[in-house]
N, C-alpha and C positions, 0 to 999 in steps of 0.2 A: 456379646455381639453375635448375632445369628447370620446365616447365609440364606439368600433367596435361591430360587431354582436355577438361576443363571450363574450361581457361585459368587455373586456380588455380596459384599458385606452390607448388612442393613441394621439399623439401630434396634435394640431390644430393651424395653423398659420393664423393670420389675421392682415394684415398690418405689423406693426413693433413689434407685440406681440411675446414674446419669449416663448418657451415651458417651462413648469414647470419642476423643477429638484428635484426629491426625493433624500433623502440622508441618509446614515448611517455612523457611525464613522469607522466601519470596514466592508468592503465588500469582500466576498470570492467567487470566481468563481470556481464552482466545488464542489460537495458533496461526493467525494471519501473519503477515510480514512484520507488523509492529510488535506483536507479542513475542515471536521467536527472536527478532533482533534484540529486543529488550533483555531476553533471557541470556543471549550470548554476550551482550555487553556487560550485564551484571556478573556473569561468570568470569569475564576478563578482569574485573576489579576484585572479586571475592571468590578465590578458588575453593574455599571451604564452605560456602553458603549452600544450603539446601534450596534448590530451585525446582518448582513444579509448574507445569502448564496444564490447565484443565480446559478441555474442548470437547464438544460433541461432533466435531468434524471427523469424517471417517477416512481422510487421506492426509498426507503430510502437507506442509506449507508449500503453496505453489505461487508462481509468478503470475498474478492475475492480469497485469497489462498484456502479457504474452498470449492470453486466451484468444485474442483476435487473430494471432498468427496460427494458433492451433486450429481455428475455425476454417482457415483457408488452406490447411494442409502443410504449412511451412514447418510446423513443429509437431513432434510426437508428445504423448503424455509424459514420457520419461524426461523429456526436455523441458517440461513445465516446472520442475522442482526449483524452488527459490534458493535452496542451499544444497550443497552436495549431500547425497544419501549417507545416512549414518551420523550426521552432524549432532543430532540430539544425544545419541548414545555416547559419542566421543566427548561431548562437553558435559556429560553427567547431568542432563536435564531430564527430570522424571516427567513422563507424559501420562495423563489420566484422561481416559475417554469417558466423559460424563458431562451432564448439563448442570450448570449452577442455577439454582432457583432463587436464592436470596442471599443478602449480605447482613451479617450481624456485626456491625462496626464496633459496638460496645464491647463485645467479647472477642473481636478480631477473628472471625471465622466466616466461612461461607457454607451454605447448605446445598448439598447435591440432590439430584432428582431422586436418588434412592433413599433419601432421608438422612444420610450420614453427614457429619459436620467435618469441616477441614479448616484448621487454624492457619493464620498467616502472621508474619511479622510486618511485611508490607504487601499491599495488594495492587496489582495493575489490571485495569479493565481495558481490554483491547478487543471488544466484541464486534467491531467493524460496523458494516452497514447492511441494509437489506433493500431490495428493489421496491419502488413505489408501485403498488399493484394498480391495475385498471379499476375504475369505480365499481363498487360492489353491485350497484343497481344497473350496470351496463348489460343489456341483453346479450347472451351468447358468450360471456367472458370465460366460461368454463368448458367451452367446446374443445374437442381434441384438435390440436393444431394452433392453439393460442399459447405462445411461449413468452417467457421473460428471461432474458439473458443476464445472469449475474454470477452463478457458480459454475464449477467445472461440469457438474451433472447437466446443467442447462445447455452447455455447448455440446456435450455428448449427444443429448437429445436432438439438437439442431442438426448435427452431422448425420444422425440416423435418418432424419426425415428428408434431407435434401434431394435424394434421387426421385422422389415423388412430387416435387414442387416445380411448377412452371411459372407461377406468379405469386408474389408475396407482398404483404403490406407491412411497412415499418411505421410505428407510431412513436413520435417524440422529436424534439427539436434540439437535442444536445449532441455532444461529441460522440457519445456511445451510439446514438442512432445513426450518425454519419458513418461510423466504422461498420455498423451492421449492414447498412445499405451497400457499402463497398464490398463487404464479404459476400453478400448474396449475388451481386453483379459478377463477382469473380467466378461463381459457379454457373454463370449463364442464365440466371433467373431474372425475369423482368420484375423490377421493384417499383411499387407505388409508395412514395414517402410522404406521410401526412404530418404536417407541422402546425401546431395550434396557433402560434404567433405569426406575425407578418415577416419576421426575420429569424434566421438561425442563431441560436445561442444569444438571445437578446441581452443577457447580462455581461457578455464578453465581446460581442461583435457589433459594430455599427452597421448601418444599412449598406455602405459600400463594401465592407468586408464580407457581410453575409451574402450579398448578391454574387460576389466573386466565387465563393465556395459553391453556392447553389448552381451557378452556371457550369462549373466543372462537373458537378454531379449529373446534371442533365446531359452534358456531352458524353459522359460515361455510359448513359443508357437508362437512367432512372427517370420516372415521372414524378415531379415534385408538386405537392399541393400545399400552399401556405394558407394560413387563416382557416384551417380545416381540422375538424374533429370527428371522431367516430362516435356515432350515436347508437350503433347496434352492430352485432356480428351475426351473420347469417350462416346457418349450418344445415346439413342433411345427415340424418342418422348420427347425430352427435359430432360430425366433422365439419370443419370450416369450408364454406364455399364462397364467401365474400363478406364485405363490410358495407355499411350504409353510413354516409357522412352527413354533417349538418347542412350540406347543400342539397340533400335528398338525392345524392348520387350513389349508385351501386357499383362497387369495384370488385370484380371477381378475383379470387385468390384461393390458394390451398394452405397458406401459412400466414399467421398474424404474429408479429414480433413486437412486444411492447418494450420500449426503451424510454420510459417516462421518469427516469431519475432514481435516486436512492435516498434513503433516510437513515440516520444513525440508529443503532440498536440500543436503546436506553432502558430496556426492561429492568435491568438490575438497579438502576438509579431509582426506579419506582418501588423496588422491593428491598430497600435498605432501611434499617431501624433508626438511622440518623439522616437528617435532610441532606441529600446529595443533589445539589442544584443542577438542573438540566432544562434546556429549552430545545433548541435545534442541535442536540448533542449534549454531552455532559460538560459543564463549564469548568475550565481549568485556567490557571495562571500561566505565566511565561515559563514556569518550571514543571508544567503538567500536573501540578497538585490540584486536587479537587477540593470541594468545601469540607470534606471529612478527612481528618488526620490519617496519614499512612495509606491513603487510597490515591493512586495515580491513574491517569487516563491517557491513552495514546491511540493513534490511528484515526480511522474514519469517524469513530464515536466521540472524539475529543473536539470540543468547540473552543477555539482560541480567539482572543480579542484581536481584531484587525486594528493595527496602529493608526491607520488612516481614517477609518470610519467609527471606531470605538465599539463596533458590533461584534458579538461572539458568533463565530461561524466555523463549521468543520472545514478541513482541508483534505478532501478525499483525493489524494494523489499519492502514487507509489513512492516517489522520492520523499515526500513529506512524512509518510508513514515510517520509512526507514530512519529518517532523522529523529522523529519523535521516539521511536523505539530505542535508539541509542541514548537519547537524553533520559528517558525513563529508567533505563538500566543504570545510568550513572547516578541519578537522583536516589533510586531505591537503595543504593549501596553507600550513600553519603558522599559521593564524589561530585560536589557542585562545581568544582574547578573545571570539569570537563564539559560544562553546559555552556551553550552559546545561544543568543536570542534567535527566534525564528524570522523576525522581520515581516515584511509585507507578503501577502499571499501571491502565488504565481501558478500558472497552469500552462502546460505544453503538451501538444498532441498533434496527430495528423488528421486533417480534414480532407478526405479524398487524397489527392496527390499534393496537397499544400501542407506546409508546416505552420502551425500556429503557436505563438508565444504571447502570453498575457501576464503582465507583471503590474502589481499595484492596482490602481483603479483608473484606467485610461478613459473610460466613458463618462466619468463624473466631471463636474466643472466647479471646483471650490473657488471662493473669492480670490481674485488676483492671479488666476491661472489662465493659460492660453494653450491652444492646440496647434500642432504642426503635423501635416500629412504629406505622404509621398506615394506615388503609384508607379514608379519606374521599375524596370527590371522584372516585369511580370509579377510584381508583388504589391503589398500595401503595408505602410507603416503609419501609425498614429502615435504621436508623442504628446503627453500632457505635462506642461512645465509650469513652475512657479519661480520667476526670476531665472537664476542659472541652475536651478534644481530640477531634476527629472522626478516626477511623482507618479507617472503612469506610462506604460509602454505596451503597444499592441503591434505585432508583426505577423504578416501572413504572406507566404510565398514559397518558392521552391527550396529555399535555404532558410535555416533558422539561426539568428545571432546567438551568441553565448548567453544562455539564459541566466545562469548564476552570477555572471559578471554584471549583467544589467540589474539584477536583483540587489547585488551588493552596492551598486552605484546609488540606487534608491534608498536602501537601508541606511547607508552611511552619509547620505545627503551630499555626495560629491558633486562638484561643479561639472557641467557638461558642455560648457561653451566651446572648448577645443575639439570636442568629438561629436558635436551636434550633426554635422554633415554625415559622418559615418553611421550614426544612429538612424538617421532618416533613410539612408540607403541600405540599411540592414547589414553593414559590414564595417567593422572597426577592430583594431588590435587591442583586445581587452587586456591581455597580459602586459603590453607595453604601457597602456594607460594606467593600470593599477600600480605598476612598478614606479611610474613617474610620480604618482600620488604619494607613495611611501617615501620617495626621495624628498619631495617637498616637505613632508611632515618632519623628517629627520633634520633637514636644514633649518626649519622653523624652530625646532627645539634648541639647536645650537646657537643660532643668531639671537634668540630671545633670552639667552642666559639661563634657560630652564634645564639645560643639560650641559655637562662639562664638554668643552670643545674637543672634538676628536677628528681625526683625519678620515674623511668619507671616501671610500673606494668608488671609482666610477661605476655607474650602473649601466649595464648593457641594455639599450632600448631598441636594438634592431630586431626585425621580425625573426622568429625562430623557424628553422626549416621544418621542424616537427612540432606542430602546435601542442601545447600542454594545457590541461584543464585549468580553469581559474583557481586561485589559491583556496577558495572556500570549498572546492569540490574534491581536493586531492585526497582527503581522508576516506573517501568512499569510492575506491576503485573497483571495477568489475572483477569478479573472480576469474572470468575468462582471460582478461588481460594480465592479471597477476600470475596466472598459471605459467607464464613464460619465465618468470623469475623465481618461482617457489616450487617446491616438490609437490607432486600431485597427491591428492587425498588418497590414503591407502584404502584398499578394498576391505570388505567386511572380513575376509579371511585374514588380513594383515593386522586388524585392529587388536589391541591388547584386551584381555577379558575384563573390561571395566563394567561393573554392574550398575544399572540404573533402576533397579527394582527398589524395594523398600529400603530407605536410607536412614541411618543414624547420623553418621558424618560421612560426607562423600569421600570415596576413595581417591587417592592421588594416582595419576598415571605414572607408570614406571619411568625411571630417569632416562631410559634409552629412547623414550618417545616423548615429544613435547606435550605439555599439558593441554595446549591449545594449538590447533592447526591454524597457520597464519591466514589461510584463505577461507576458512569456514565461517568467519563472522561477516563476510561480505556476500550479499545476495548475488546470484547469477543473473546477469542482464543479457537481454537479447536485443539486437539492433531493431529499431523501429517500434519496439514495444511501447516506448514512451520517450518523446524527445527530451534529451537532457544533455549536459555538457560531456557526458561520457557515453560511449557506445561499446557494445560487446560484439563478439563474432557469432554469427548465426550458425548453430551446429548443423552439419549436413545430415540430410535424411538418409537412413540406411538404404542400400540398394535392394532391389527385389531379391527375395530369398535370403537376405541377411538381416540379422537383428529382429526388430519388431515387425511382425506381419501387418500388411496394410489393413486386413479385415479387422484386426483387433482394435484398431484406432476407433472404429465406429461402434465398439461394444458399449452398451449402456451401463454395464456393471463393472465396478473396479475389481481387479483381481484380488483374491484373498492372500493372506500371508502364507508363504510357502517356504519350506526349507528342504534341501536335498541332503538329508543326513547331517551328521555332525560336521560343522565347518563349511557347509554348503552355502552358496550365495543366496542372500535373502532377496525377496521380491522388493523392488523399489517402492511399491505402493503399500508396504507395511511399515509400521513404525520400527525403529531400529532395536527396540526391546519390547518384551511383553507389556501391554498397556494394562495397568492395574487400576481398580476403582479408587484406591486410596492408599496412603501409607499405613503401616501398622501402628498400633498404640505405642507412644513414646515411653521409653524407660526414663527413670529419674536422671540418669547421666545424659541422655539425649535432651531432656528438657533443660538441664543446666547449660548444655551447649547452645541451645536456642536463646536462652536468656543472655549468655555471654555475647553472642553475635548481635543481638538487639542492642545491648549496651554499647558495643563497639560502634554500631551504625549511628546510634544517637549521638555519640561523642564526635562523629564526623560531620554532623549537621552544621 
């Protein structure tokens, strides 16, 4: 094995010599929230497994829904971290900064960009999504001032340009476009919002809900154009000065932001030596297994079957990615008992100052179904029902109902006759209803003779003074809330010297320190980043002269890894240990350990 000029190991062939193959028990491609969550979940089940994350991303895992708060100055870059700094190091997860080019499923290895091979026991593809670019034939699409917001670097670029922008054009008719419009309005910029369809979010909102949102956006100061497309971008000396629409209208602007959706990154599915089925994402079953043995898929790139429509579709949602990561971690370690079904898709977000919740398929009309709507209390609710069953729910208003409770009602096909009025008004006691349903189930088992008769304790059904999350959401508490009950994550100076470099068998943490920090496996959540049954506390910005300087927030470059001597505090934007291109060649003893682990995992299937 030779080294290139950068010091990376590269394959060297001589005669019949074969390239060395480094290996880990679990290899994860992608360090987004699904990938890192899967690694942490796998570590909780298998303390001795070798776990590696391969990614070409140059910063740690961040909380992507919170980027919109970063865009309006509510959060600093340091507050965007999805997990506490040092989590990977503490959990002995090896990080490899490289790009995976192809998968050799028959030999169970991946090929990196430098030509080296990396073996796996099980492989997780968590490559995420990428923005849908403007049409390649669109004139002016490459002018300076045409942006696509998707990654952290895109938002850094946006923040850098804001002082020079008076008018901006936002292209797109989705929730991301709506968030971008509100962000630009926040900075006092006049926004022209161009929507290709006649309504906003046509796959989620009907005409009534769409007009309610658009009217709020107009009142906030934006100019909204429906049924409008850009046919050209006009520039001067390479910089944007305006756009031309399909109505032959010229709109002056200094910034064009394209929010035209995302698409799954399925490149590796096309570069696999065995057929890895993919359409709009890589197809998986209810356990995130792909069409190739020992290859799992999670996050935005995974296409799951919708139980209502039978179609495979990605669920590009932060909470869904967290849940899929946890399921993938359990499956890759042979712990199927920890897996639970995903159920119907759902989406929750802010549209301007309104909260939107979409569960199931409320806009469809299957045979035997009927629709109920309500427009009271400054909001709008649309219920799709079949008999006494709720099969679709849409809510738009200043307050959002308990999203996971409504999802559970649809997934479990619970009757809604007694709570129909509350659902229509957007307010009902989900905890009381679900508790009552459990009581009915227990009584049915007793009276039917299917369970030995026991004395049932009375179930309290009065409203709680402090609301608790629905039972389905309790296992995913925010780190900010848990911090009140659990010790804080130690700083890098306090961490035991656990190596995450080249591993044979992972070291065990000293007995004095827990092997796993209780809060490190739960992502940090920020209020308003994405509506969900749980909320976190918005961290306060540092005062002037304290902590992070304001000018640094607008820097386009991420700071490099820095250390202040031995034991000095590491920069948050460096990985917690040196990022190596690959593990070293395995010794016979290490290969025996890998085989033992694989046999153990196979026995747990």
